[in-house]
FIBAMAR-192819 format. One record per residue (C-alpha): x, z, y. Coordinates in nm, 2 decimals. Example, Ala and Ser with C-alpha at 12.3 -4.5 7.8 and 13.67 -1.06 7.14 Angstrom:
2
+--------+--------+--------+
:      x :      z :      y :
+--------+--------+--------+
:   1.23 :   0.78 :  -0.45 :
:   1.37 :   0.71 :  -0.11 :
+--------+--------+--------+
END
This chain:
528
+--------+--------+--------+
:      x :      z :      y :
+--------+--------+--------+
:  -0.05 :   0.01 :   0.00 :
:   0.15 :  -0.10 :   0.35 :
:   0.24 :   0.21 :   0.56 :
:  -0.01 :   0.13 :   0.85 :
:  -0.32 :   0.08 :   0.58 :
:  -0.58 :   0.37 :   0.54 :
:  -0.64 :   0.53 :   0.19 :
:  -0.95 :   0.46 :   0.03 :
:  -1.20 :   0.72 :  -0.06 :
:  -1.17 :   0.83 :  -0.42 :
:  -1.41 :   1.02 :  -0.63 :
:  -1.20 :   1.39 :  -0.51 :
:  -1.23 :   1.28 :  -0.15 :
:  -1.51 :   1.40 :   0.08 :
:  -1.64 :   1.28 :   0.36 :
:  -1.66 :   1.47 :   0.69 :
:  -1.99 :   1.67 :   0.71 :
:  -2.15 :   1.72 :   1.04 :
:  -2.29 :   2.06 :   1.01 :
:  -2.61 :   2.22 :   1.16 :
:  -2.38 :   2.57 :   1.25 :
:  -2.10 :   2.52 :   1.50 :
:  -1.79 :   2.54 :   1.42 :
:  -1.71 :   2.78 :   1.69 :
:  -1.34 :   2.81 :   1.69 :
:  -1.16 :   2.76 :   1.98 :
:  -0.81 :   2.58 :   1.93 :
:  -0.51 :   2.56 :   2.14 :
:  -0.38 :   2.21 :   2.31 :
:  -0.02 :   2.10 :   2.21 :
:   0.05 :   2.11 :   2.59 :
:  -0.09 :   2.46 :   2.61 :
:   0.06 :   2.55 :   2.26 :
:   0.41 :   2.42 :   2.40 :
:   0.41 :   2.66 :   2.73 :
:   0.34 :   2.95 :   2.54 :
:   0.57 :   2.87 :   2.27 :
:   0.83 :   2.85 :   2.50 :
:   0.79 :   3.15 :   2.74 :
:   0.75 :   3.38 :   2.47 :
:   1.06 :   3.22 :   2.19 :
:   1.28 :   3.25 :   2.56 :
:   1.17 :   3.64 :   2.60 :
:   1.16 :   3.66 :   2.15 :
:   1.57 :   3.48 :   2.17 :
:   1.65 :   3.76 :   2.45 :
:   1.52 :   4.00 :   2.20 :
:   1.65 :   3.90 :   1.92 :
:   2.04 :   3.80 :   2.14 :
:   2.04 :   4.18 :   2.24 :
:   1.95 :   4.32 :   1.87 :
:   2.26 :   4.09 :   1.72 :
:   2.50 :   4.18 :   1.99 :
:   2.42 :   4.55 :   1.90 :
:   2.41 :   4.53 :   1.54 :
:   2.76 :   4.33 :   1.55 :
:   2.89 :   4.61 :   1.76 :
:   2.75 :   4.93 :   1.58 :
:   2.86 :   4.76 :   1.18 :
:   3.17 :   4.61 :   1.10 :
:   3.17 :   4.28 :   0.91 :
:   3.10 :   4.38 :   0.52 :
:   2.75 :   4.58 :   0.61 :
:   2.70 :   4.27 :   0.83 :
:   2.75 :   4.05 :   0.56 :
:   2.56 :   4.29 :   0.32 :
:   2.23 :   4.22 :   0.58 :
:   2.30 :   3.85 :   0.60 :
:   2.28 :   3.82 :   0.24 :
:   1.98 :   4.08 :   0.20 :
:   1.77 :   3.85 :   0.48 :
:   1.87 :   3.55 :   0.30 :
:   1.76 :   3.68 :   0.00 :
:   1.39 :   3.75 :   0.17 :
:   1.39 :   3.43 :   0.30 :
:   1.49 :   3.25 :   0.02 :
:   1.19 :   3.45 :  -0.19 :
:   0.93 :   3.49 :  -0.01 :
:   0.84 :   3.11 :   0.01 :
:   0.98 :   3.05 :  -0.35 :
:   0.73 :   3.34 :  -0.51 :
:   0.42 :   3.18 :  -0.33 :
:   0.52 :   2.84 :  -0.48 :
:   0.46 :   2.69 :  -0.12 :
:   0.09 :   2.74 :  -0.12 :
:   0.08 :   2.88 :   0.26 :
:   0.28 :   2.60 :   0.37 :
:   0.00 :   2.40 :   0.27 :
:  -0.24 :   2.54 :   0.55 :
:  -0.03 :   2.34 :   0.80 :
:  -0.13 :   1.99 :   0.59 :
:  -0.48 :   2.07 :   0.48 :
:  -0.65 :   2.29 :   0.68 :
:  -0.74 :   2.04 :   0.95 :
:  -0.87 :   1.81 :   0.66 :
:  -1.09 :   2.06 :   0.50 :
:  -1.21 :   2.20 :   0.80 :
:  -1.38 :   1.89 :   0.90 :
:  -1.54 :   1.82 :   0.56 :
:  -1.67 :   2.21 :   0.59 :
:  -1.49 :   2.34 :   0.27 :
:  -1.25 :   2.53 :   0.49 :
:  -1.38 :   2.91 :   0.37 :
:  -1.39 :   2.81 :  -0.05 :
:  -1.05 :   2.64 :   0.04 :
:  -0.89 :   2.98 :   0.16 :
:  -1.06 :   3.19 :  -0.11 :
:  -0.90 :   3.03 :  -0.39 :
:  -0.56 :   2.98 :  -0.19 :
:  -0.55 :   3.37 :  -0.11 :
:  -0.66 :   3.46 :  -0.43 :
:  -0.31 :   3.27 :  -0.60 :
:  -0.11 :   3.42 :  -0.33 :
:  -0.22 :   3.74 :  -0.37 :
:  -0.16 :   3.75 :  -0.75 :
:   0.23 :   3.55 :  -0.69 :
:   0.31 :   3.76 :  -0.43 :
:   0.25 :   4.09 :  -0.68 :
:   0.41 :   3.95 :  -0.97 :
:   0.73 :   3.87 :  -0.75 :
:   0.75 :   4.21 :  -0.60 :
:   0.76 :   4.40 :  -0.95 :
:   1.01 :   4.14 :  -1.07 :
:   1.23 :   4.22 :  -0.82 :
:   1.20 :   4.63 :  -0.85 :
:   1.20 :   4.62 :  -1.20 :
:   1.54 :   4.41 :  -1.24 :
:   1.68 :   4.51 :  -0.91 :
:   2.05 :   4.54 :  -1.07 :
:   2.06 :   4.17 :  -1.13 :
:   1.93 :   4.05 :  -0.79 :
:   2.20 :   4.26 :  -0.66 :
:   2.45 :   4.07 :  -0.85 :
:   2.27 :   3.73 :  -0.77 :
:   2.24 :   3.86 :  -0.38 :
:   2.57 :   4.08 :  -0.33 :
:   2.78 :   3.99 :  -0.58 :
:   2.78 :   4.34 :  -0.76 :
:   2.51 :   4.57 :  -0.92 :
:   2.59 :   4.86 :  -0.72 :
:   2.35 :   4.77 :  -0.45 :
:   2.02 :   4.86 :  -0.66 :
:   1.84 :   5.11 :  -0.42 :
:   1.88 :   4.84 :  -0.18 :
:   1.68 :   4.57 :  -0.37 :
:   1.38 :   4.87 :  -0.38 :
:   1.37 :   4.85 :  -0.05 :
:   1.38 :   4.44 :  -0.02 :
:   1.12 :   4.43 :  -0.33 :
:   0.87 :   4.59 :  -0.09 :
:   1.03 :   4.38 :   0.20 :
:   0.93 :   4.07 :   0.00 :
:   0.56 :   4.15 :  -0.03 :
:   0.55 :   4.21 :   0.34 :
:   0.68 :   3.90 :   0.44 :
:   0.47 :   3.71 :   0.20 :
:   0.14 :   3.86 :   0.37 :
:   0.31 :   3.80 :   0.74 :
:   0.38 :   3.45 :   0.64 :
:   0.07 :   3.35 :   0.54 :
:  -0.12 :   3.45 :   0.81 :
:   0.15 :   3.26 :   1.03 :
:   0.08 :   2.98 :   0.85 :
:  -0.29 :   2.99 :   0.88 :
:  -0.31 :   3.07 :   1.26 :
:  -0.06 :   2.82 :   1.29 :
:  -0.29 :   2.56 :   1.12 :
:  -0.57 :   2.67 :   1.30 :
:  -0.42 :   2.59 :   1.61 :
:  -0.40 :   2.94 :   1.73 :
:  -0.05 :   2.90 :   1.91 :
:  -0.08 :   3.20 :   2.14 :
:  -0.14 :   3.42 :   1.90 :
:   0.13 :   3.33 :   1.64 :
:   0.38 :   3.33 :   1.94 :
:   0.27 :   3.67 :   2.04 :
:   0.31 :   3.80 :   1.74 :
:   0.65 :   3.68 :   1.68 :
:   0.72 :   3.81 :   2.02 :
:   0.60 :   4.16 :   1.89 :
:   0.80 :   4.12 :   1.58 :
:   1.15 :   4.06 :   1.70 :
:   1.12 :   4.33 :   1.94 :
:   0.96 :   4.61 :   1.71 :
:   1.24 :   4.55 :   1.46 :
:   1.47 :   4.57 :   1.77 :
:   1.38 :   4.87 :   1.86 :
:   1.36 :   5.04 :   1.52 :
:   1.66 :   4.88 :   1.42 :
:   1.85 :   5.00 :   1.72 :
:   1.69 :   5.34 :   1.69 :
:   1.75 :   5.38 :   1.32 :
:   2.14 :   5.28 :   1.37 :
:   2.20 :   5.56 :   1.64 :
:   1.95 :   5.85 :   1.48 :
:   1.95 :   5.83 :   1.08 :
:   2.29 :   5.62 :   0.99 :
:   2.51 :   5.35 :   1.05 :
:   2.43 :   5.13 :   0.72 :
:   2.25 :   4.83 :   0.62 :
:   1.94 :   5.05 :   0.46 :
:   1.88 :   5.15 :   0.86 :
:   1.84 :   4.76 :   0.90 :
:   1.63 :   4.67 :   0.60 :
:   1.39 :   4.97 :   0.67 :
:   1.34 :   4.82 :   1.05 :
:   1.26 :   4.50 :   0.93 :
:   1.04 :   4.63 :   0.64 :
:   0.83 :   4.80 :   0.93 :
:   0.77 :   4.56 :   1.19 :
:   0.64 :   4.27 :   0.94 :
:   0.43 :   4.62 :   0.83 :
:   0.29 :   4.61 :   1.17 :
:   0.25 :   4.25 :   1.26 :
:   0.11 :   4.15 :   0.93 :
:  -0.15 :   4.48 :   0.99 :
:  -0.28 :   4.31 :   1.37 :
:  -0.28 :   3.95 :   1.18 :
:  -0.52 :   4.11 :   0.92 :
:  -0.76 :   4.27 :   1.17 :
:  -0.69 :   3.95 :   1.40 :
:  -0.86 :   3.74 :   1.10 :
:  -1.22 :   3.93 :   1.08 :
:  -1.27 :   3.78 :   1.42 :
:  -1.13 :   3.42 :   1.37 :
:  -1.35 :   3.41 :   1.05 :
:  -1.66 :   3.54 :   1.22 :
:  -1.63 :   3.17 :   1.45 :
:  -1.62 :   2.99 :   1.11 :
:  -1.96 :   2.81 :   1.01 :
:  -2.07 :   3.02 :   0.71 :
:  -2.27 :   2.73 :   0.55 :
:  -1.98 :   2.50 :   0.38 :
:  -1.97 :   2.21 :   0.12 :
:  -1.89 :   2.24 :  -0.26 :
:  -1.49 :   2.25 :  -0.30 :
:  -1.48 :   2.07 :  -0.59 :
:  -1.18 :   2.23 :  -0.84 :
:  -1.00 :   1.89 :  -0.92 :
:  -0.94 :   1.81 :  -0.53 :
:  -0.73 :   2.16 :  -0.54 :
:  -0.58 :   2.05 :  -0.82 :
:  -0.49 :   1.69 :  -0.74 :
:  -0.45 :   1.70 :  -0.36 :
:  -0.30 :   2.03 :  -0.26 :
:  -0.15 :   2.17 :  -0.58 :
:   0.10 :   1.85 :  -0.61 :
:   0.15 :   1.89 :  -0.18 :
:   0.21 :   2.23 :  -0.24 :
:   0.44 :   2.23 :  -0.55 :
:   0.65 :   1.94 :  -0.37 :
:   0.65 :   2.20 :  -0.06 :
:   0.76 :   2.46 :  -0.29 :
:   1.05 :   2.26 :  -0.38 :
:   1.17 :   2.14 :  -0.05 :
:   1.14 :   2.52 :   0.05 :
:   1.37 :   2.61 :  -0.25 :
:   1.59 :   2.33 :  -0.13 :
:   1.61 :   2.42 :   0.20 :
:   1.64 :   2.78 :   0.18 :
:   1.93 :   2.73 :  -0.10 :
:   2.10 :   2.46 :   0.16 :
:   2.08 :   2.73 :   0.43 :
:   2.24 :   3.02 :   0.24 :
:   2.46 :   2.80 :  -0.01 :
:   2.78 :   2.85 :   0.20 :
:   2.76 :   3.19 :   0.19 :
:   2.68 :   3.24 :  -0.18 :
:   2.95 :   3.05 :  -0.25 :
:   3.20 :   3.25 :  -0.02 :
:   3.03 :   3.58 :  -0.19 :
:   3.09 :   3.40 :  -0.59 :
:   3.33 :   3.13 :  -0.54 :
:   3.58 :   3.26 :  -0.30 :
:   3.82 :   3.50 :  -0.53 :
:   3.78 :   3.77 :  -0.32 :
:   3.65 :   4.11 :  -0.45 :
:   3.27 :   4.18 :  -0.33 :
:   3.35 :   4.39 :  -0.02 :
:   3.61 :   4.12 :   0.08 :
:   3.35 :   3.86 :   0.03 :
:   3.07 :   4.05 :   0.26 :
:   3.32 :   4.11 :   0.48 :
:   3.39 :   3.72 :   0.53 :
:   3.03 :   3.71 :   0.54 :
:   3.00 :   3.91 :   0.81 :
:   3.26 :   3.71 :   1.01 :
:   3.04 :   3.42 :   0.99 :
:   2.74 :   3.61 :   1.07 :
:   2.87 :   3.66 :   1.42 :
:   2.88 :   3.25 :   1.46 :
:   2.57 :   3.22 :   1.30 :
:   2.36 :   3.46 :   1.55 :
:   2.30 :   3.16 :   1.85 :
:   2.23 :   2.90 :   1.55 :
:   2.00 :   3.11 :   1.38 :
:   1.79 :   3.12 :   1.67 :
:   1.82 :   2.75 :   1.76 :
:   1.72 :   2.73 :   1.45 :
:   1.43 :   2.94 :   1.41 :
:   1.30 :   2.77 :   1.77 :
:   1.26 :   2.44 :   1.57 :
:   1.12 :   2.54 :   1.26 :
:   0.85 :   2.70 :   1.47 :
:   0.80 :   2.34 :   1.68 :
:   0.78 :   2.20 :   1.39 :
:   0.50 :   2.37 :   1.24 :
:   0.29 :   2.38 :   1.56 :
:   0.31 :   2.01 :   1.60 :
:   0.19 :   1.98 :   1.17 :
:  -0.15 :   1.98 :   1.25 :
:  -0.14 :   1.76 :   1.54 :
:   0.03 :   1.50 :   1.41 :
:  -0.18 :   1.58 :   1.09 :
:  -0.52 :   1.50 :   1.32 :
:  -0.37 :   1.16 :   1.43 :
:  -0.28 :   1.06 :   1.09 :
:  -0.60 :   1.13 :   0.97 :
:  -0.77 :   0.90 :   1.25 :
:  -0.54 :   0.64 :   1.14 :
:  -0.27 :   0.66 :   1.47 :
:   0.05 :   0.61 :   1.32 :
:   0.17 :   0.45 :   1.58 :
:   0.14 :   0.76 :   1.79 :
:   0.27 :   0.98 :   1.55 :
:   0.62 :   0.85 :   1.58 :
:   0.57 :   0.79 :   1.95 :
:   0.50 :   1.18 :   1.97 :
:   0.74 :   1.30 :   1.74 :
:   1.07 :   1.07 :   1.85 :
:   1.00 :   1.22 :   2.18 :
:   1.01 :   1.54 :   2.11 :
:   1.31 :   1.55 :   1.88 :
:   1.48 :   1.33 :   2.19 :
:   1.40 :   1.62 :   2.42 :
:   1.45 :   1.92 :   2.21 :
:   1.78 :   1.76 :   2.11 :
:   1.92 :   1.73 :   2.43 :
:   1.79 :   2.08 :   2.50 :
:   1.96 :   2.26 :   2.19 :
:   2.31 :   2.10 :   2.30 :
:   2.28 :   2.22 :   2.63 :
:   2.22 :   2.53 :   2.49 :
:   2.49 :   2.53 :   2.25 :
:   2.72 :   2.46 :   2.58 :
:   2.65 :   2.75 :   2.75 :
:   2.70 :   2.96 :   2.46 :
:   3.07 :   2.81 :   2.40 :
:   3.10 :   2.94 :   2.76 :
:   2.98 :   3.28 :   2.69 :
:   3.11 :   3.28 :   2.35 :
:   3.53 :   3.48 :   2.48 :
:   3.30 :   3.71 :   2.69 :
:   3.08 :   3.78 :   2.35 :
:   3.35 :   3.79 :   2.12 :
:   3.62 :   3.95 :   2.31 :
:   3.50 :   4.19 :   2.57 :
:   3.13 :   4.31 :   2.39 :
:   3.30 :   4.29 :   2.00 :
:   3.62 :   4.41 :   2.12 :
:   3.79 :   4.13 :   1.94 :
:   3.69 :   4.20 :   1.59 :
:   3.53 :   3.88 :   1.48 :
:   3.84 :   3.63 :   1.50 :
:   3.69 :   3.43 :   1.22 :
:   3.32 :   3.40 :   1.36 :
:   3.46 :   3.29 :   1.71 :
:   3.71 :   3.02 :   1.54 :
:   3.41 :   2.89 :   1.36 :
:   3.11 :   2.86 :   1.63 :
:   3.13 :   2.52 :   1.71 :
:   3.08 :   2.40 :   1.39 :
:   2.78 :   2.66 :   1.34 :
:   2.62 :   2.55 :   1.65 :
:   2.69 :   2.20 :   1.52 :
:   2.52 :   2.23 :   1.19 :
:   2.22 :   2.45 :   1.36 :
:   2.15 :   2.11 :   1.62 :
:   2.15 :   1.87 :   1.32 :
:   1.95 :   2.11 :   1.10 :
:   1.69 :   2.19 :   1.39 :
:   1.66 :   1.78 :   1.44 :
:   1.55 :   1.79 :   1.06 :
:   1.31 :   2.04 :   1.08 :
:   1.10 :   1.87 :   1.35 :
:   1.18 :   1.50 :   1.14 :
:   1.01 :   1.63 :   0.84 :
:   0.67 :   1.60 :   1.00 :
:   0.66 :   1.22 :   0.95 :
:   0.74 :   1.27 :   0.57 :
:   0.42 :   1.57 :   0.53 :
:   0.18 :   1.33 :   0.75 :
:   0.32 :   1.08 :   0.50 :
:   0.20 :   1.29 :   0.20 :
:   0.57 :   1.21 :   0.03 :
:   0.73 :   1.59 :   0.01 :
:   0.94 :   1.42 :  -0.28 :
:   1.14 :   1.25 :   0.00 :
:   1.23 :   1.55 :   0.19 :
:   1.32 :   1.70 :  -0.18 :
:   1.60 :   1.43 :  -0.17 :
:   1.74 :   1.44 :   0.16 :
:   1.74 :   1.86 :   0.11 :
:   1.96 :   1.82 :  -0.25 :
:   2.21 :   1.55 :  -0.13 :
:   2.26 :   1.82 :   0.17 :
:   2.26 :   2.08 :  -0.08 :
:   2.52 :   1.88 :  -0.32 :
:   2.73 :   1.78 :  -0.07 :
:   2.79 :   2.16 :   0.08 :
:   2.80 :   2.28 :  -0.27 :
:   3.07 :   1.96 :  -0.32 :
:   3.28 :   2.04 :  -0.05 :
:   3.27 :   2.42 :  -0.04 :
:   3.45 :   2.40 :  -0.39 :
:   3.71 :   2.19 :  -0.25 :
:   3.71 :   2.38 :   0.09 :
:   3.66 :   2.70 :   0.08 :
:   4.00 :   2.81 :  -0.10 :
:   4.22 :   2.66 :   0.11 :
:   4.04 :   2.68 :   0.46 :
:   3.85 :   2.97 :   0.40 :
:   3.59 :   3.07 :   0.63 :
:   3.64 :   2.73 :   0.84 :
:   3.62 :   2.55 :   0.51 :
:   3.26 :   2.67 :   0.48 :
:   3.16 :   2.56 :   0.79 :
:   3.30 :   2.22 :   0.78 :
:   3.10 :   2.19 :   0.47 :
:   2.74 :   2.31 :   0.57 :
:   2.83 :   2.10 :   0.89 :
:   2.90 :   1.77 :   0.71 :
:   2.60 :   1.81 :   0.46 :
:   2.34 :   1.89 :   0.77 :
:   2.47 :   1.55 :   0.93 :
:   2.45 :   1.36 :   0.63 :
:   2.12 :   1.50 :   0.53 :
:   1.98 :   1.44 :   0.88 :
:   2.07 :   1.05 :   0.86 :
:   1.93 :   1.03 :   0.52 :
:   1.57 :   1.16 :   0.63 :
:   1.59 :   0.91 :   0.93 :
:   1.65 :   0.61 :   0.73 :
:   1.34 :   0.72 :   0.50 :
:   1.13 :   0.82 :   0.74 :
:   1.23 :   0.49 :   0.91 :
:   1.11 :   0.28 :   0.60 :
:   0.79 :   0.45 :   0.57 :
:   0.73 :   0.36 :   0.98 :
:   0.88 :   0.60 :   1.20 :
:   1.07 :   0.39 :   1.47 :
:   1.40 :   0.48 :   1.49 :
:   1.57 :   0.38 :   1.81 :
:   1.95 :   0.40 :   1.97 :
:   1.85 :   0.68 :   2.18 :
:   1.76 :   0.90 :   1.87 :
:   2.08 :   0.82 :   1.74 :
:   2.22 :   0.93 :   2.04 :
:   2.11 :   1.23 :   2.04 :
:   2.23 :   1.30 :   1.68 :
:   2.58 :   1.20 :   1.82 :
:   2.60 :   1.45 :   2.13 :
:   2.64 :   1.75 :   1.87 :
:   2.99 :   1.60 :   1.81 :
:   3.11 :   1.68 :   2.12 :
:   3.10 :   2.04 :   2.09 :
:   3.41 :   2.06 :   1.88 :
:   3.58 :   1.92 :   2.18 :
:   3.55 :   2.24 :   2.36 :
:   3.27 :   2.34 :   2.64 :
:   3.35 :   2.20 :   2.95 :
:   3.40 :   1.82 :   2.76 :
:   3.06 :   1.84 :   2.56 :
:   2.88 :   1.93 :   2.94 :
:   3.08 :   1.62 :   3.06 :
:   2.96 :   1.40 :   2.75 :
:   2.63 :   1.51 :   2.84 :
:   2.60 :   1.47 :   3.19 :
:   2.75 :   1.13 :   3.13 :
:   2.48 :   1.03 :   2.86 :
:   2.23 :   1.17 :   3.08 :
:   2.31 :   1.03 :   3.37 :
:   2.34 :   0.67 :   3.18 :
:   2.70 :   0.68 :   3.30 :
:   2.77 :   0.40 :   2.99 :
:   2.56 :   0.07 :   2.97 :
:   2.34 :   0.12 :   2.67 :
:   2.41 :   0.46 :   2.56 :
:   2.08 :   0.68 :   2.67 :
:   1.86 :   0.88 :   2.51 :
:   1.49 :   0.81 :   2.69 :
:   1.39 :   0.47 :   2.74 :
:   1.16 :   0.38 :   3.02 :
:   0.82 :   0.46 :   2.88 :
:   0.94 :   0.78 :   2.73 :
:   1.09 :   0.92 :   3.08 :
:   0.72 :   0.84 :   3.20 :
:   0.54 :   1.03 :   2.94 :
:   0.82 :   1.31 :   3.02 :
:   0.76 :   1.32 :   3.40 :
:   0.39 :   1.27 :   3.32 :
:   0.38 :   1.61 :   3.10 :
:   0.55 :   1.79 :   3.35 :
:   0.33 :   1.70 :   3.67 :
:   0.02 :   1.80 :   3.44 :
:   0.24 :   2.10 :   3.33 :
:   0.28 :   2.20 :   3.66 :
:  -0.08 :   2.11 :   3.81 :
:  -0.20 :   2.35 :   3.55 :
:   0.04 :   2.62 :   3.64 :
:  -0.07 :   2.63 :   4.02 :
:  -0.44 :   2.64 :   3.91 :
:  -0.34 :   2.95 :   3.70 :
:  -0.22 :   3.09 :   3.99 :
:  -0.44 :   3.02 :   4.21 :
:  -0.69 :   3.15 :   3.99 :
:  -0.54 :   3.46 :   4.00 :
:  -0.54 :   3.53 :   4.34 :
:  -0.87 :   3.44 :   4.38 :
:  -1.04 :   3.77 :   4.43 :
:  -1.35 :   3.92 :   4.21 :
:  -1.68 :   3.90 :   4.37 :
:  -2.02 :   4.08 :   4.24 :
:  -2.17 :   3.74 :   4.26 :
:  -1.88 :   3.56 :   4.01 :
:  -1.98 :   3.86 :   3.75 :
:  -2.19 :   3.76 :   3.47 :
:  -2.51 :   3.98 :   3.42 :
+--------+--------+--------+
END
């Protein structure tokens, strides 16, 4: 079937049904979502930045390495345990909502998620010595694994509601919860480190507690959201779930597994293949952790942005507007890519003060690999947004191929470079793997209709300048943005006009909000 053709209706598909009961759920627009996202994300990144600085100042490299591996284990295990079911919300909530089948769809998925999450928690707690050796390279961290088992269950619940609210386009609430979680984690983590003990367990307890609070708020909010959905609903044939949702969820499960394995492969290789004892390997992971504080934040923003775009692009795709999906996605990638490179340059400029004055020159290894870690995060962030095209095309198996290639290259290069180059070998391996994966992803997407133009390639090449130093990278970025070299530009004239219109629209909305805030409330304006 040609990519521009609409699929024919099958026996498991059901038409969009009009119900007499009105769907009263208010959704956030893409522009409003972006504004809310950027505002709260900026505040969240600031909180996370300060939290990371203090954690690195109060803990030594070995304990930082323990926390890094503990967090990596949770991020790997949470989507793995529930077979990608919450991740399917972004693609299929709108699909079943338009057909009046949202309530039965959510009931069935919620039941399976609860059973799978309970089984995962019991498995980690029961086999904690084995999981400890897997995560930390030693079985002596069994007690820490008990805390992580509890954290796994709480994280699954929170992730499930985050995916659901994002799919329902409740972006303001999602952004607020993300910020609240980050703030709670920072306050509780710093408090426990100062008043209890400067150990990894303090951070894990703070992490679990912060997610318990935000998960509880999300559950309470669901009772309000549920009342806005129509109570009447069409029947949902079991075959529709089996043939449409489950294959997509399984593909997403494989994608999450490969993605998270690619993200943690370099640290896993350090723990198990560096030839160092467990303490020495965790010390090296801790050094790497300091270089990844900003990159992890950058990638988190990219993942959140990609998740926010999924239901909007999915709605365009379902309407048959494939060209619009490509245009919106490519423009977002370009603008966001330039923003990430600019942010990475700022990080390189402040890095000497951070690593020298604040951290007292204790993490020289992290400072040495910082440019490569930033480069890797930019490419990973662009890929996280670009996956949306393959999600909309319902081609998760192609995403798997890109991630499998990244994982294979990462592991293979680590086997070659880790022993002679140490931490630099791990950083180089991860960066090269991410770059190759992004190139393969865009090639596959272009074969399905996504337009990969010269500007997109220019944006992808910009992170290479980071290894030249901050001032050289800033010069390269300025030349590209000012189009100082003929033929080298990020945005074409149509994209520049679109960006200008978007900025003008947002500015007008902000002025209206400002004017409304200044308008005094009179008795006549209050509804009786």
